[in-house]
C-alpha positions as CSV (number, residue, x, y, z in Angstrom):
1,M,109.9,89.0,102.9
2,K,112.0,87.9,105.9
3,A,115.7,88.1,106.1
4,V,117.0,84.7,107.4
5,D,119.9,84.4,109.8
6,T,122.7,82.0,109.3
7,N,121.6,79.8,112.2
8,V,118.1,79.3,110.7
9,V,119.6,78.0,107.4
10,V,122.1,75.7,109.2
11,R,119.2,74.3,111.4
12,Y,117.2,73.8,108.3
13,L,120.0,72.0,106.4
14,T,121.2,69.8,109.4
15,G,118.1,69.2,111.4
16,D,120.2,69.9,114.5
17,L,118.3,70.9,117.6
18,P,114.9,69.4,116.5
19,A,112.8,72.1,118.0
20,Q,114.8,74.9,116.3
21,A,115.0,72.8,113.0
22,A,111.2,72.6,113.0
23,K,110.9,76.4,113.3
24,A,113.5,76.8,110.6
25,R,111.5,74.5,108.2
26,K,108.4,76.6,108.9
27,V,110.1,79.9,108.1
28,I,112.0,78.6,105.0
29,G,109.0,76.6,103.9
30,S,107.1,79.9,103.5
31,G,109.2,80.6,100.4
32,N,109.3,84.3,101.1
33,I,112.9,84.6,102.5
34,L,116.1,86.5,101.8
35,V,119.5,85.1,102.6
36,L,122.4,87.5,102.0
37,Q,125.7,86.5,100.4
38,S,127.8,87.1,103.6
39,P,125.7,84.6,105.7
40,C,126.0,82.1,102.9
41,W,129.8,82.0,103.3
42,R,129.3,81.4,107.1
43,I,126.9,78.6,106.4
44,L,129.4,76.9,104.1
45,L,132.1,77.3,106.7
46,A,129.9,75.9,109.5
47,L,128.9,72.9,107.4
48,S,132.4,72.2,106.2
49,H,133.8,72.2,109.8
50,G,130.9,70.1,111.2
51,G,129.6,73.1,113.1
52,N,132.8,73.6,115.2
């Protein structure tokens, strides 16, 4: 199991920075990941503010 950083999830959800988004899809697509609650809040914050 891999712990996934906030940036990986944001890239996966937004497709931003295509090369990084492709890597994020590969990691998350493996299905064997761990996302902690604290990074989830940061993800929601980043998405609600358009990444700013």
